[in-house]
Each structure stands twice: as structure tokens, then as C-alpha cells.
C-alpha positions, 0 to 999 in steps of 0.5 A: 557741445553746445556750439556744435549743437548751435552750428548743427541747427544753423546748418539745418536751418540754412538747408531748410531755408534754401529749400523754401526759397526753391519752393517759393521760386518754383511757385513763382515760376509756375505762376509766371508760366501760367500768367504767360500762358493766359496772356498767350491764350488771350492774344490768340483769341484776340488774333482770331477775333481780329482775323474774323473782323478783317474777313468780315471787313473784306467781305463788306468791302467786296459787297460795297464794290459789287453794289457800286458796280450795280449802281453804275450799270443801273445809272447807264441803263437809266441814261439809255432809257431816258435817251430812248424816251426822249427820242420817242417823244421827239418822234411822236412830236414829229409824227403828230406834226406830219399827221396835222399837216396831212389832215390840213391837206385833206381838209383843203383837198376836200374843200377843193373837191366840194368847190368843183361839185358846185360849179 
């Protein structure tokens, strides 16, 4: 009887131990599932942040390109203005020369007219 009792206690202990192992492995599985879930959520947040950063970087690149185009247009306009100013200065110098020549001719003509009256 004693041996039967010992065997019965051993069998009950083994069954109980098996259930504990199952509970322990279930707890470990639950913890693993939670850890993977947290990991996936973190990855999703990081991916969302990366997507937002990529979107901002793309918008910044587009703005830089737009500014570069505006700068090119401004440079072209400035070059055109400088050419027009240079042409205007050349015309002014030419007209000034013409005016000086005309004034000299007028003075010479006036001298000629004055000399005719004296005679």
C-alpha cells in the first residue's frame, strides 16, 4: 500500500508539474507575443516617422529646385537689365557727342554770322 501511495503521489506530482510547465510556457508565449506586438508597433511608428521625413525631404527638394529656377530667371533678368543699361549709357555718350558737335557748329556758325555783320 505504501508503494501504491508513493506511485500515486508521483503521478499526481508529474501531472501537476506538466500543468505548471504548460502555464509557464503559455506565459512565455504571451510575453513573446506581447514583445513582438510592441516591436511591430515601434516599427510601424518608425516607418510612419520615416515616411513623414521622406515627404518633408521631398518637399524641401522641390522648394530648392523652385528657388534655383527663380534664381536662374532673376540672373537672366539682371543680365538683360545690365545689357539695356550698357546700351543706354552708350546711346547717352553718343548723343552727348552729337550735342557737343552741334553746339560747336552753332558757335562757329554764330561767329561766322557775327563776322558778316562787321564787314
